[in-house]
All heavy atoms as TSV, in Angstrom:
chain	resi	resn	atom	element	x	y	z
A	1	ASP	N	N	0.827	-1.202	0.000
A	1	ASP	CA	C	0.000	0.000	0.000
A	1	ASP	C	C	0.867	1.260	0.000
A	1	ASP	O	O	0.558	2.227	-0.685
A	1	ASP	CB	C	-0.929	0.020	1.216
A	1	ASP	CG	C	-2.099	-0.945	1.072
A	1	ASP	OD1	O	-2.381	-1.379	-0.065
A	1	ASP	OD2	O	-2.728	-1.259	2.097
A	2	GLU	N	N	1.926	1.229	0.805
A	2	GLU	CA	C	2.799	2.403	0.895
A	2	GLU	C	C	3.510	2.666	-0.425
A	2	GLU	O	O	3.624	3.814	-0.868
A	2	GLU	CB	C	3.827	2.216	2.011
A	2	GLU	CG	C	4.662	3.455	2.267
A	2	GLU	CD	C	5.609	3.271	3.438
A	2	GLU	OE1	O	5.341	2.444	4.323
A	2	GLU	OE2	O	6.623	3.976	3.453
A	3	ALA	N	N	3.962	1.602	-1.096
A	3	ALA	CA	C	4.638	1.762	-2.384
A	3	ALA	C	C	3.689	2.352	-3.427
A	3	ALA	O	O	4.053	3.261	-4.173
A	3	ALA	CB	C	5.182	0.424	-2.868
A	4	LEU	N	N	2.461	1.856	-3.447
A	4	LEU	CA	C	1.463	2.377	-4.383
A	4	LEU	C	C	1.152	3.831	-4.074
A	4	LEU	O	O	1.060	4.666	-4.978
A	4	LEU	CB	C	0.191	1.527	-4.334
A	4	LEU	CG	C	-0.910	1.910	-5.311
A	4	LEU	CD1	C	-0.399	1.893	-6.751
A	4	LEU	CD2	C	-2.095	0.971	-5.169
A	5	SER	N	N	1.035	4.142	-2.809
A	5	SER	CA	C	0.775	5.520	-2.392
A	5	SER	C	C	1.900	6.442	-2.828
A	5	SER	O	O	1.661	7.559	-3.305
A	5	SER	CB	C	0.606	5.577	-0.872
A	5	SER	OG	O	0.387	6.898	-0.451
A	6	ASN	N	N	3.145	5.984	-2.686
A	6	ASN	CA	C	4.295	6.780	-3.120
A	6	ASN	C	C	4.288	7.016	-4.626
A	6	ASN	O	O	4.616	8.111	-5.091
A	6	ASN	CB	C	5.609	6.114	-2.694
A	6	ASN	CG	C	5.852	6.226	-1.204
A	6	ASN	OD1	O	5.293	7.077	-0.534
A	6	ASN	ND2	N	6.676	5.331	-0.687
A	7	LEU	N	N	3.903	5.991	-5.390
A	7	LEU	CA	C	3.818	6.141	-6.846
A	7	LEU	C	C	2.755	7.167	-7.230
A	7	LEU	O	O	2.980	8.028	-8.075
A	7	LEU	CB	C	3.501	4.798	-7.509
A	7	LEU	CG	C	4.616	3.784	-7.558
A	7	LEU	CD1	C	4.085	2.444	-8.086
A	7	LEU	CD2	C	5.749	4.276	-8.442
A	8	VAL	N	N	1.604	7.072	-6.600
A	8	VAL	CA	C	0.503	8.003	-6.879
A	8	VAL	C	C	0.907	9.416	-6.495
A	8	VAL	O	O	0.721	10.359	-7.269
A	8	VAL	CB	C	-0.786	7.563	-6.145
A	8	VAL	CG1	C	-1.846	8.651	-6.219
A	8	VAL	CG2	C	-1.306	6.263	-6.731
A	9	ASN	N	N	1.476	9.582	-5.305
A	9	ASN	CA	C	1.893	10.909	-4.854
A	9	ASN	C	C	2.966	11.495	-5.765
A	9	ASN	O	O	2.956	12.688	-6.064
A	9	ASN	CB	C	2.382	10.863	-3.405
A	9	ASN	CG	C	1.265	10.629	-2.423
A	9	ASN	OD1	O	0.104	10.876	-2.715
A	9	ASN	ND2	N	1.613	10.132	-1.253
A	10	GLY	N	N	3.878	10.663	-6.227
A	10	GLY	CA	C	4.914	11.121	-7.145
A	10	GLY	C	C	4.326	11.578	-8.468
A	10	GLY	O	O	4.740	12.594	-9.035
A	11	ARG	N	N	3.344	10.850	-8.956
A	11	ARG	CA	C	2.697	11.218	-10.223
A	11	ARG	C	C	1.908	12.521	-10.063
A	11	ARG	O	O	1.938	13.377	-10.950
A	11	ARG	CB	C	1.781	10.076	-10.684
A	11	ARG	CG	C	1.088	10.360	-11.991
A	11	ARG	CD	C	2.085	10.476	-13.136
A	11	ARG	NE	N	1.371	10.748	-14.369
A	11	ARG	CZ	C	1.677	11.704	-15.230
A	11	ARG	NH1	N	2.721	12.465	-15.019
A	11	ARG	NH2	N	0.973	11.889	-16.301
A	12	ILE	N	N	1.229	12.680	-8.950
A	12	ILE	CA	C	0.482	13.907	-8.706
A	12	ILE	C	C	1.435	15.089	-8.645
A	12	ILE	O	O	1.181	16.138	-9.239
A	12	ILE	CB	C	-0.360	13.792	-7.413
A	12	ILE	CG1	C	-1.495	12.793	-7.625
A	12	ILE	CG2	C	-0.904	15.155	-6.988
A	12	ILE	CD1	C	-2.240	12.422	-6.370
A	13	LYS	N	N	2.571	14.922	-7.972
A	13	LYS	CA	C	3.561	16.003	-7.899
A	13	LYS	C	C	4.074	16.347	-9.290
A	13	LYS	O	O	4.228	17.517	-9.630
A	13	LYS	CB	C	4.719	15.608	-6.986
A	13	LYS	CG	C	5.731	16.733	-6.814
A	13	LYS	CD	C	6.813	16.366	-5.842
A	13	LYS	CE	C	7.859	17.424	-5.654
A	13	LYS	NZ	N	8.008	18.466	-6.624
A	14	GLN	N	N	4.311	15.335	-10.125
A	14	GLN	CA	C	4.749	15.568	-11.504
A	14	GLN	C	C	3.725	16.391	-12.268
A	14	GLN	O	O	4.078	17.322	-12.992
A	14	GLN	CB	C	4.913	14.236	-12.235
A	14	GLN	CG	C	6.306	13.762	-12.390
A	14	GLN	CD	C	6.327	12.476	-13.225
A	14	GLN	OE1	O	5.362	11.703	-13.259
A	14	GLN	NE2	N	7.431	12.250	-13.878
A	15	LEU	N	N	2.462	16.044	-12.124
A	15	LEU	CA	C	1.401	16.770	-12.818
A	15	LEU	C	C	1.332	18.221	-12.350
A	15	LEU	O	O	1.249	19.134	-13.165
A	15	LEU	CB	C	0.047	16.089	-12.587
A	15	LEU	CG	C	-0.157	14.757	-13.291
A	15	LEU	CD1	C	-1.405	14.066	-12.758
A	15	LEU	CD2	C	-0.237	14.939	-14.790
A	16	ILE	N	N	1.391	18.426	-11.040
A	16	ILE	CA	C	1.332	19.775	-10.480
A	16	ILE	C	C	2.546	20.585	-10.926
A	16	ILE	O	O	2.436	21.759	-11.275
A	16	ILE	CB	C	1.255	19.723	-8.936
A	16	ILE	CG1	C	-0.029	19.024	-8.480
A	16	ILE	CG2	C	1.374	21.106	-8.315
A	16	ILE	CD1	C	-1.297	19.744	-8.781
A	17	ASP	N	N	3.712	19.954	-10.940
A	17	ASP	CA	C	4.943	20.648	-11.348
A	17	ASP	C	C	4.913	21.056	-12.824
A	17	ASP	O	O	5.640	21.954	-13.233
A	17	ASP	CB	C	6.178	19.783	-11.083
A	17	ASP	CG	C	6.523	19.686	-9.610
A	17	ASP	OD1	O	5.986	20.487	-8.815
A	17	ASP	OD2	O	7.323	18.805	-9.248
A	18	GLY	N	N	4.058	20.409	-13.618
A	18	GLY	CA	C	3.943	20.737	-15.026
A	18	GLY	C	C	3.124	21.990	-15.310
A	18	GLY	O	O	3.089	22.475	-16.428
A	19	LEU	N	N	2.474	22.509	-14.283
A	19	LEU	CA	C	1.670	23.732	-14.442
A	19	LEU	C	C	2.561	24.962	-14.352
A	19	LEU	O	O	3.670	24.901	-13.822
A	19	LEU	CB	C	0.609	23.803	-13.333
A	19	LEU	CG	C	-0.419	22.683	-13.291
A	19	LEU	CD1	C	-1.261	22.796	-12.026
A	19	LEU	CD2	C	-1.298	22.699	-14.528
A	20	THR	N	N	2.042	26.087	-14.821
A	20	THR	CA	C	2.764	27.342	-14.620
A	20	THR	C	C	2.701	27.670	-13.130
A	20	THR	O	O	1.793	27.200	-12.423
A	20	THR	CB	C	2.134	28.502	-15.427
A	20	THR	OG1	O	0.852	28.808	-14.867
A	20	THR	CG2	C	2.020	28.161	-16.905
A	21	PRO	N	N	3.621	28.477	-12.629
A	21	PRO	CA	C	3.580	28.826	-11.205
A	21	PRO	C	C	2.242	29.453	-10.774
A	21	PRO	O	O	1.723	29.126	-9.712
A	21	PRO	CB	C	4.730	29.820	-11.046
A	21	PRO	CG	C	5.699	29.433	-12.121
A	21	PRO	CD	C	4.833	28.994	-13.287
A	22	ASP	N	N	1.670	30.328	-11.611
A	22	ASP	CA	C	0.393	30.949	-11.256
A	22	ASP	C	C	-0.741	29.928	-11.228
A	22	ASP	O	O	-1.582	29.953	-10.326
A	22	ASP	CB	C	0.044	32.075	-12.240
A	22	ASP	CG	C	0.853	33.338	-12.006
A	22	ASP	OD1	O	1.429	33.498	-10.900
A	22	ASP	OD2	O	0.910	34.176	-12.921
A	23	GLN	N	N	-0.774	29.031	-12.208
A	23	GLN	CA	C	-1.808	27.993	-12.226
A	23	GLN	C	C	-1.678	27.089	-11.001
A	23	GLN	O	O	-2.675	26.763	-10.351
A	23	GLN	CB	C	-1.700	27.139	-13.496
A	23	GLN	CG	C	-2.086	27.848	-14.755
A	23	GLN	CD	C	-1.742	27.048	-16.002
A	23	GLN	OE1	O	-1.009	26.049	-15.949
A	23	GLN	NE2	N	-2.250	27.492	-17.140
A	24	ARG	N	N	-0.459	26.705	-10.696
A	24	ARG	CA	C	-0.201	25.839	-9.542
A	24	ARG	C	C	-0.676	26.500	-8.255
A	24	ARG	O	O	-1.365	25.891	-7.441
A	24	ARG	CB	C	1.298	25.512	-9.483
A	24	ARG	CG	C	1.684	24.567	-8.380
A	24	ARG	CD	C	3.148	24.136	-8.431
A	24	ARG	NE	N	4.085	25.137	-8.871
A	24	ARG	CZ	C	4.749	25.112	-10.034
A	24	ARG	NH1	N	4.570	24.128	-10.886
A	24	ARG	NH2	N	5.601	26.067	-10.345
A	25	GLU	N	N	-0.338	27.775	-8.082
A	25	GLU	CA	C	-0.721	28.490	-6.867
A	25	GLU	C	C	-2.243	28.565	-6.736
A	25	GLU	O	O	-2.797	28.287	-5.663
A	25	GLU	CB	C	-0.113	29.890	-6.876
A	25	GLU	CG	C	-0.401	30.681	-5.613
A	25	GLU	CD	C	0.285	32.037	-5.602
A	25	GLU	OE1	O	0.521	32.625	-6.677
A	25	GLU	OE2	O	0.580	32.501	-4.489
A	26	VAL	N	N	-2.913	28.916	-7.819
A	26	VAL	CA	C	-4.368	29.036	-7.788
A	26	VAL	C	C	-5.015	27.689	-7.468
A	26	VAL	O	O	-5.884	27.595	-6.592
A	26	VAL	CB	C	-4.904	29.612	-9.120
A	26	VAL	CG1	C	-6.421	29.420	-9.240
A	26	VAL	CG2	C	-4.557	31.090	-9.239
A	27	LEU	N	N	-4.591	26.638	-8.152
A	27	LEU	CA	C	-5.205	25.328	-7.923
A	27	LEU	C	C	-4.926	24.792	-6.526
A	27	LEU	O	O	-5.811	24.210	-5.892
A	27	LEU	CB	C	-4.756	24.330	-8.987
A	27	LEU	CG	C	-5.332	24.564	-10.381
A	27	LEU	CD1	C	-4.792	23.544	-11.362
A	27	LEU	CD2	C	-6.845	24.538	-10.366
A	28	LEU	N	N	-3.725	24.990	-6.028
A	28	LEU	CA	C	-3.425	24.515	-4.673
A	28	LEU	C	C	-4.230	25.273	-3.627
A	28	LEU	O	O	-4.733	24.677	-2.667
A	28	LEU	CB	C	-1.928	24.600	-4.390
A	28	LEU	CG	C	-1.071	23.588	-5.149
A	28	LEU	CD1	C	0.409	23.822	-4.879
A	28	LEU	CD2	C	-1.461	22.159	-4.795
A	29	LEU	N	N	-4.378	26.579	-3.807
A	29	LEU	CA	C	-5.192	27.356	-2.868
A	29	LEU	C	C	-6.664	26.942	-2.938
A	29	LEU	O	O	-7.340	26.871	-1.915
A	29	LEU	CB	C	-5.047	28.858	-3.137
A	29	LEU	CG	C	-3.715	29.470	-2.736
A	29	LEU	CD1	C	-3.595	30.890	-3.276
A	29	LEU	CD2	C	-3.548	29.465	-1.216
A	30	ARG	N	N	-7.147	26.666	-4.143
A	30	ARG	CA	C	-8.544	26.253	-4.302
A	30	ARG	C	C	-8.780	24.854	-3.743
A	30	ARG	O	O	-9.701	24.639	-2.971
A	30	ARG	CB	C	-8.931	26.273	-5.782
A	30	ARG	CG	C	-9.049	27.638	-6.385
A	30	ARG	CD	C	-10.349	28.326	-6.042
A	30	ARG	NE	N	-11.448	27.673	-6.734
A	30	ARG	CZ	C	-12.654	27.504	-6.200
A	30	ARG	NH1	N	-12.925	27.934	-4.998
A	30	ARG	NH2	N	-13.599	26.905	-6.884
A	31	ILE	N	N	-7.925	23.902	-4.142
A	31	ILE	CA	C	-8.166	22.497	-3.805
A	31	ILE	C	C	-7.673	22.155	-2.407
A	31	ILE	O	O	-8.420	21.611	-1.587
A	31	ILE	CB	C	-7.515	21.571	-4.855
A	31	ILE	CG1	C	-8.184	21.797	-6.219
A	31	ILE	CG2	C	-7.616	20.107	-4.436
A	31	ILE	CD1	C	-7.430	21.205	-7.389
A	32	MET	N	N	-6.429	22.462	-2.131
A	32	MET	CA	C	-5.859	22.105	-0.830
A	32	MET	C	C	-6.262	23.093	0.257
A	32	MET	O	O	-6.503	22.702	1.389
A	32	MET	CB	C	-4.324	22.024	-0.926
A	32	MET	CG	C	-3.806	21.053	-1.970
A	32	MET	SD	S	-4.333	19.351	-1.722
A	32	MET	CE	C	-3.415	18.939	-0.259
A	33	GLY	N	N	-6.309	24.369	-0.117
A	33	GLY	CA	C	-6.655	25.395	0.861
A	33	GLY	C	C	-8.140	25.585	1.060
A	33	GLY	O	O	-8.576	26.174	2.044
A	34	GLY	N	N	-8.939	25.118	0.099
A	34	GLY	CA	C	-10.380	25.244	0.210
A	34	GLY	C	C	-10.883	26.681	0.097
A	34	GLY	O	O	-11.969	26.999	0.560
A	35	LEU	N	N	-10.079	27.543	-0.536
A	35	LEU	CA	C	-10.469	28.946	-0.655
A	35	LEU	C	C	-11.433	29.149	-1.819
A	35	LEU	O	O	-11.407	28.404	-2.799
A	35	LEU	CB	C	-9.234	29.824	-0.864
A	35	LEU	CG	C	-8.167	29.814	0.228
A	35	LEU	CD1	C	-7.026	30.747	-0.146
A	35	LEU	CD2	C	-8.742	30.199	1.568
A	36	THR	N	N	-12.264	30.167	-1.717
A	36	THR	CA	C	-13.142	30.539	-2.824
A	36	THR	C	C	-12.317	31.267	-3.873
A	36	THR	O	O	-11.177	31.680	-3.607
A	36	THR	CB	C	-14.270	31.473	-2.348
A	36	THR	OG1	O	-13.680	32.715	-1.936
A	36	THR	CG2	C	-15.075	30.849	-1.209
A	37	LEU	N	N	-12.903	31.463	-5.039
A	37	LEU	CA	C	-12.209	32.217	-6.085
A	37	LEU	C	C	-11.879	33.632	-5.618
A	37	LEU	O	O	-10.782	34.131	-5.862
A	37	LEU	CB	C	-13.055	32.263	-7.358
A	37	LEU	CG	C	-13.122	30.956	-8.144
A	37	LEU	CD1	C	-14.216	31.032	-9.197
A	37	LEU	CD2	C	-11.799	30.629	-8.778
A	38	ALA	N	N	-12.815	34.271	-4.946
A	38	ALA	CA	C	-12.583	35.636	-4.452
A	38	ALA	C	C	-11.456	35.665	-3.424
A	38	ALA	O	O	-10.620	36.580	-3.436
A	38	ALA	CB	C	-13.868	36.204	-3.857
A	39	GLU	N	N	-11.405	34.665	-2.551
A	39	GLU	CA	C	-10.336	34.605	-1.546
A	39	GLU	C	C	-8.979	34.390	-2.221
A	39	GLU	O	O	-7.988	35.010	-1.843
A	39	GLU	CB	C	-10.622	33.487	-0.543
A	39	GLU	CG	C	-11.797	33.791	0.368
A	39	GLU	CD	C	-12.257	32.579	1.170
A	39	GLU	OE1	O	-12.085	31.421	0.713
A	39	GLU	OE2	O	-12.822	32.798	2.262
A	40	VAL	N	N	-8.945	33.509	-3.214
A	40	VAL	CA	C	-7.695	33.263	-3.942
A	40	VAL	C	C	-7.240	34.547	-4.622
A	40	VAL	O	O	-6.058	34.895	-4.581
A	40	VAL	CB	C	-7.848	32.113	-4.963
A	40	VAL	CG1	C	-6.621	32.001	-5.853
A	40	VAL	CG2	C	-8.122	30.789	-4.260
A	41	ALA	N	N	-8.172	35.268	-5.237
A	41	ALA	CA	C	-7.827	36.518	-5.920
A	41	ALA	C	C	-7.170	37.494	-4.951
A	41	ALA	O	O	-6.171	38.138	-5.287
A	41	ALA	CB	C	-9.077	37.134	-6.550
A	42	ARG	N	N	-7.706	37.590	-3.745
A	42	ARG	CA	C	-7.111	38.486	-2.742
A	42	ARG	C	C	-5.719	38.014	-2.339
A	42	ARG	O	O	-4.786	38.814	-2.234
A	42	ARG	CB	C	-8.013	38.596	-1.511
A	42	ARG	CG	C	-9.179	39.547	-1.695
A	42	ARG	CD	C	-9.869	39.876	-0.383
A	42	ARG	NE	N	-10.467	38.718	0.274
A	42	ARG	CZ	C	-11.667	38.215	-0.024
A	42	ARG	NH1	N	-12.395	38.772	-0.970
A	42	ARG	NH2	N	-12.140	37.173	0.626
A	43	VAL	N	N	-5.556	36.730	-2.133
A	43	VAL	CA	C	-4.269	36.185	-1.694
A	43	VAL	C	C	-3.186	36.392	-2.743
A	43	VAL	O	O	-2.064	36.786	-2.419
A	43	VAL	CB	C	-4.397	34.679	-1.348
A	43	VAL	CG1	C	-3.034	34.033	-1.144
A	43	VAL	CG2	C	-5.258	34.481	-0.101
A	44	VAL	N	N	-3.520	36.137	-4.010
A	44	VAL	CA	C	-2.495	36.215	-5.066
A	44	VAL	C	C	-2.391	37.604	-5.684
A	44	VAL	O	O	-1.498	37.852	-6.497
A	44	VAL	CB	C	-2.719	35.150	-6.170
A	44	VAL	CG1	C	-2.648	33.743	-5.598
A	44	VAL	CG2	C	-4.020	35.381	-6.917
A	45	GLY	N	N	-3.302	38.495	-5.303
A	45	GLY	CA	C	-3.232	39.868	-5.807
A	45	GLY	C	C	-3.618	40.014	-7.268
A	45	GLY	O	O	-3.077	40.852	-7.982
A	46	LYS	N	N	-4.549	39.170	-7.708
A	46	LYS	CA	C	-5.032	39.237	-9.090
A	46	LYS	C	C	-6.531	39.461	-9.066
A	46	LYS	O	O	-7.193	39.198	-8.063
A	46	LYS	CB	C	-4.710	37.946	-9.841
A	46	LYS	CG	C	-3.224	37.671	-9.974
A	46	LYS	CD	C	-2.982	36.463	-10.847
A	46	LYS	CE	C	-1.516	36.129	-10.971
A	46	LYS	NZ	N	-0.700	37.173	-11.535
A	47	ASN	N	N	-7.065	39.924	-10.199
A	47	ASN	CA	C	-8.516	40.109	-10.239
A	47	ASN	C	C	-9.214	38.764	-10.419
A	47	ASN	O	O	-8.590	37.764	-10.798
A	47	ASN	CB	C	-8.920	41.134	-11.309
A	47	ASN	CG	C	-8.626	40.661	-12.713
A	47	ASN	OD1	O	-8.931	39.533	-13.083
A	47	ASN	ND2	N	-8.031	41.527	-13.508
A	48	LEU	N	N	-10.506	38.749	-10.137
A	48	LEU	CA	C	-11.278	37.511	-10.157
A	48	LEU	C	C	-11.251	36.839	-11.530
A	48	LEU	O	O	-11.112	35.621	-11.621
A	48	LEU	CB	C	-12.725	37.800	-9.732
A	48	LEU	CG	C	-13.643	36.613	-9.523
A	48	LEU	CD1	C	-13.081	35.658	-8.475
A	48	LEU	CD2	C	-15.023	37.083	-9.115
A	49	ALA	N	N	-11.357	37.630	-12.594
A	49	ALA	CA	C	-11.344	37.053	-13.948
A	49	ALA	C	C	-10.024	36.344	-14.234
A	49	ALA	O	O	-10.011	35.268	-14.848
A	49	ALA	CB	C	-11.602	38.147	-14.986
A	50	SER	N	N	-8.924	36.911	-13.786
A	50	SER	CA	C	-7.609	36.283	-13.992
A	50	SER	C	C	-7.507	34.963	-13.243
A	50	SER	O	O	-6.983	33.975	-13.768
A	50	SER	CB	C	-6.490	37.214	-13.535
A	50	SER	OG	O	-6.452	38.364	-14.327
A	51	VAL	N	N	-8.010	34.943	-12.023
A	51	VAL	CA	C	-7.970	33.719	-11.213
A	51	VAL	C	C	-8.835	32.642	-11.858
A	51	VAL	O	O	-8.439	31.475	-11.936
A	51	VAL	CB	C	-8.397	34.008	-9.758
A	51	VAL	CG1	C	-8.597	32.722	-8.977
A	51	VAL	CG2	C	-7.358	34.880	-9.077
A	52	LYS	N	N	-10.014	33.019	-12.346
A	52	LYS	CA	C	-10.881	32.047	-13.026
A	52	LYS	C	C	-10.181	31.474	-14.252
A	52	LYS	O	O	-10.242	30.271	-14.499
A	52	LYS	CB	C	-12.194	32.707	-13.443
A	52	LYS	CG	C	-13.140	32.959	-12.310
A	52	LYS	CD	C	-14.417	33.608	-12.840
A	52	LYS	CE	C	-15.407	33.875	-11.739
A	52	LYS	NZ	N	-16.639	34.512	-12.270
A	53	ALA	N	N	-9.521	32.329	-15.021
A	53	ALA	CA	C	-8.817	31.879	-16.221
A	53	ALA	C	C	-7.658	30.956	-15.861
A	53	ALA	O	O	-7.436	29.931	-16.518
A	53	ALA	CB	C	-8.318	33.076	-17.024
A	54	LEU	N	N	-6.903	31.307	-14.823
A	54	LEU	CA	C	-5.794	30.459	-14.387
A	54	LEU	C	C	-6.302	29.095	-13.939
A	54	LEU	O	O	-5.702	28.059	-14.257
A	54	LEU	CB	C	-5.015	31.135	-13.254
A	54	LEU	CG	C	-4.129	32.294	-13.678
A	54	LEU	CD1	C	-3.712	33.117	-12.460
A	54	LEU	CD2	C	-2.910	31.779	-14.432
A	55	GLN	N	N	-7.400	29.085	-13.203
A	55	GLN	CA	C	-7.976	27.818	-12.753
A	55	GLN	C	C	-8.438	26.995	-13.950
A	55	GLN	O	O	-8.133	25.811	-14.053
A	55	GLN	CB	C	-9.159	28.074	-11.815
A	55	GLN	CG	C	-9.855	26.790	-11.379
A	55	GLN	CD	C	-10.998	27.051	-10.434
A	55	GLN	OE1	O	-10.763	27.211	-9.254
A	55	GLN	NE2	N	-12.213	27.085	-10.943
A	56	ARG	N	N	-9.139	27.608	-14.875
A	56	ARG	CA	C	-9.653	26.910	-16.053
A	56	ARG	C	C	-8.503	26.334	-16.887
A	56	ARG	O	O	-8.526	25.161	-17.274
A	56	ARG	CB	C	-10.512	27.872	-16.878
A	56	ARG	CG	C	-11.173	27.256	-18.081
A	56	ARG	CD	C	-12.128	28.207	-18.804
A	56	ARG	NE	N	-11.525	29.507	-19.095
A	56	ARG	CZ	C	-11.824	30.649	-18.466
A	56	ARG	NH1	N	-12.714	30.671	-17.490
A	56	ARG	NH2	N	-11.231	31.784	-18.791
A	57	ARG	N	N	-7.466	27.141	-17.133
A	57	ARG	CA	C	-6.328	26.665	-17.934
A	57	ARG	C	C	-5.536	25.584	-17.194
A	57	ARG	O	O	-5.060	24.626	-17.808
A	57	ARG	CB	C	-5.431	27.825	-18.329
A	57	ARG	CG	C	-6.057	28.723	-19.395
A	57	ARG	CD	C	-5.053	29.692	-19.989
A	57	ARG	NE	N	-4.381	30.522	-19.004
A	57	ARG	CZ	C	-4.739	31.758	-18.674
A	57	ARG	NH1	N	-5.767	32.322	-19.248
A	57	ARG	NH2	N	-4.063	32.436	-17.774
A	58	GLY	N	N	-5.381	25.745	-15.886
A	58	GLY	CA	C	-4.665	24.742	-15.096
A	58	GLY	C	C	-5.375	23.404	-15.100
A	58	GLY	O	O	-4.748	22.355	-15.299
A	59	LEU	N	N	-6.691	23.430	-14.910
A	59	LEU	CA	C	-7.458	22.186	-14.927
A	59	LEU	C	C	-7.446	21.550	-16.313
A	59	LEU	O	O	-7.335	20.324	-16.439
A	59	LEU	CB	C	-8.898	22.438	-14.464
A	59	LEU	CG	C	-9.062	22.763	-12.982
A	59	LEU	CD1	C	-10.503	23.167	-12.687
A	59	LEU	CD2	C	-8.627	21.605	-12.106
A	60	ALA	N	N	-7.523	22.363	-17.359
A	60	ALA	CA	C	-7.466	21.837	-18.726
A	60	ALA	C	C	-6.119	21.183	-18.987
A	60	ALA	O	O	-6.041	20.114	-19.611
A	60	ALA	CB	C	-7.730	22.950	-19.730
A	61	SER	N	N	-5.056	21.806	-18.503
A	61	SER	CA	C	-3.716	21.253	-18.671
A	61	SER	C	C	-3.599	19.902	-17.971
A	61	SER	O	O	-3.062	18.937	-18.533
A	61	SER	CB	C	-2.677	22.237	-18.127
A	61	SER	OG	O	-1.387	21.699	-18.222
A	62	LEU	N	N	-4.100	19.823	-16.739
A	62	LEU	CA	C	-4.070	18.558	-16.003
A	62	LEU	C	C	-4.893	17.493	-16.722
A	62	LEU	O	O	-4.460	16.348	-16.861
A	62	LEU	CB	C	-4.602	18.756	-14.579
A	62	LEU	CG	C	-3.737	19.571	-13.631
A	62	LEU	CD1	C	-4.464	19.796	-12.314
A	62	LEU	CD2	C	-2.397	18.905	-13.395
A	63	ARG	N	N	-6.072	17.881	-17.177
A	63	ARG	CA	C	-6.958	16.952	-17.883
A	63	ARG	C	C	-6.267	16.413	-19.138
A	63	ARG	O	O	-6.286	15.197	-19.388
A	63	ARG	CB	C	-8.252	17.669	-18.255
A	63	ARG	CG	C	-9.365	16.770	-18.710
A	63	ARG	CD	C	-10.673	17.550	-18.968
A	63	ARG	NE	N	-11.057	18.377	-17.850
A	63	ARG	CZ	C	-11.084	19.730	-17.862
A	63	ARG	NH1	N	-10.754	20.402	-18.944
A	63	ARG	NH2	N	-11.447	20.406	-16.797
A	64	ASN	N	N	-5.649	17.298	-19.909
A	64	ASN	CA	C	-4.963	16.874	-21.135
A	64	ASN	C	C	-3.793	15.953	-20.835
A	64	ASN	O	O	-3.584	14.950	-21.524
A	64	ASN	CB	C	-4.464	18.091	-21.921
A	64	ASN	CG	C	-5.597	18.864	-22.548
A	64	ASN	OD1	O	-6.670	18.323	-22.792
A	64	ASN	ND2	N	-5.359	20.127	-22.813
A	65	GLU	N	N	-3.026	16.287	-19.817
A	65	GLU	CA	C	-1.862	15.458	-19.451
A	65	GLU	C	C	-2.308	14.076	-18.984
A	65	GLU	O	O	-1.719	13.059	-19.380
A	65	GLU	CB	C	-1.045	16.144	-18.366
A	65	GLU	CG	C	0.200	15.412	-17.962
A	65	GLU	CD	C	1.234	15.279	-19.060
A	65	GLU	OE1	O	1.233	16.085	-20.011
A	65	GLU	OE2	O	2.057	14.352	-18.986
A	66	ILE	N	N	-3.348	14.022	-18.190
A	66	ILE	CA	C	-3.833	12.737	-17.679
A	66	ILE	C	C	-4.383	11.897	-18.824
A	66	ILE	O	O	-4.081	10.703	-18.931
A	66	ILE	CB	C	-4.896	12.944	-16.582
A	66	ILE	CG1	C	-4.233	13.490	-15.314
A	66	ILE	CG2	C	-5.640	11.651	-16.273
A	66	ILE	CD1	C	-5.187	14.010	-14.269
A	67	SER	N	N	-5.173	12.507	-19.693
A	67	SER	CA	C	-5.770	11.733	-20.791
A	67	SER	C	C	-4.723	11.297	-21.814
A	67	SER	O	O	-4.854	10.226	-22.416
A	67	SER	CB	C	-6.906	12.511	-21.468
A	67	SER	OG	O	-6.391	13.642	-22.135
A	68	SER	N	N	-3.678	12.078	-22.012
A	68	SER	CA	C	-2.641	11.687	-22.975
A	68	SER	C	C	-1.787	10.546	-22.452
A	68	SER	O	O	-1.174	9.816	-23.218
A	68	SER	CB	C	-1.747	12.874	-23.331
A	68	SER	OG	O	-0.896	13.206	-22.260
A	69	ARG	N	N	-1.750	10.366	-21.150
A	69	ARG	CA	C	-0.950	9.291	-20.547
A	69	ARG	C	C	-1.789	8.098	-20.150
A	69	ARG	O	O	-1.265	7.111	-19.633
A	69	ARG	CB	C	-0.230	9.816	-19.306
A	69	ARG	CG	C	0.608	11.032	-19.574
A	69	ARG	CD	C	2.027	10.684	-19.426
A	69	ARG	NE	N	2.800	11.917	-19.565
A	69	ARG	CZ	C	3.921	11.971	-20.201
A	69	ARG	NH1	N	4.431	10.888	-20.710
A	69	ARG	NH2	N	4.575	13.106	-20.323
A	70	ALA	N	N	-3.102	8.179	-20.368
A	70	ALA	CA	C	-3.985	7.080	-19.974
A	70	ALA	C	C	-3.684	5.849	-20.817
A	70	ALA	O	O	-3.363	5.943	-21.992
A	70	ALA	CB	C	-5.443	7.484	-20.136
A	71	VAL	N	N	-3.816	4.719	-20.191
A	71	VAL	CA	C	-3.579	3.451	-20.868
A	71	VAL	C	C	-4.920	2.790	-21.120
A	71	VAL	O	O	-5.719	2.610	-20.196
A	71	VAL	CB	C	-2.685	2.526	-20.005
A	71	VAL	CG1	C	-2.517	1.170	-20.658
A	71	VAL	CG2	C	-1.349	3.195	-19.739
A	72	ALA	N	N	-5.184	2.463	-22.347
A	72	ALA	CA	C	-6.438	1.777	-22.688
A	72	ALA	C	C	-6.386	0.345	-22.178
A	72	ALA	O	O	-5.364	-0.334	-22.296
A	72	ALA	CB	C	-6.661	1.792	-24.192
A	73	VAL	N	N	-7.489	-0.090	-21.600
A	73	VAL	CA	C	-7.550	-1.447	-21.068
A	73	VAL	C	C	-8.376	-2.301	-21.988
A	73	VAL	O	O	-9.343	-1.927	-22.522
A	73	VAL	CB	C	-8.178	-1.441	-19.661
A	73	VAL	CG1	C	-8.302	-2.851	-19.124
A	73	VAL	CG2	C	-7.341	-0.591	-18.734
């Protein structure tokens, strides 16, 4: 279980590291920090529209990376 957990955690870190710094910050604050979009905007010093765009692009990037590496069964 621990080995599998380490593999999963390593892959998640790889995916997160593939984002731009702004996308990474926004997604980590949203997902791990549980902040609202407005709260994230205040923390990172960006307007709400910019934060929404960063979140949308970051999630799209993760989605594309995951689907491109998926193995068909």
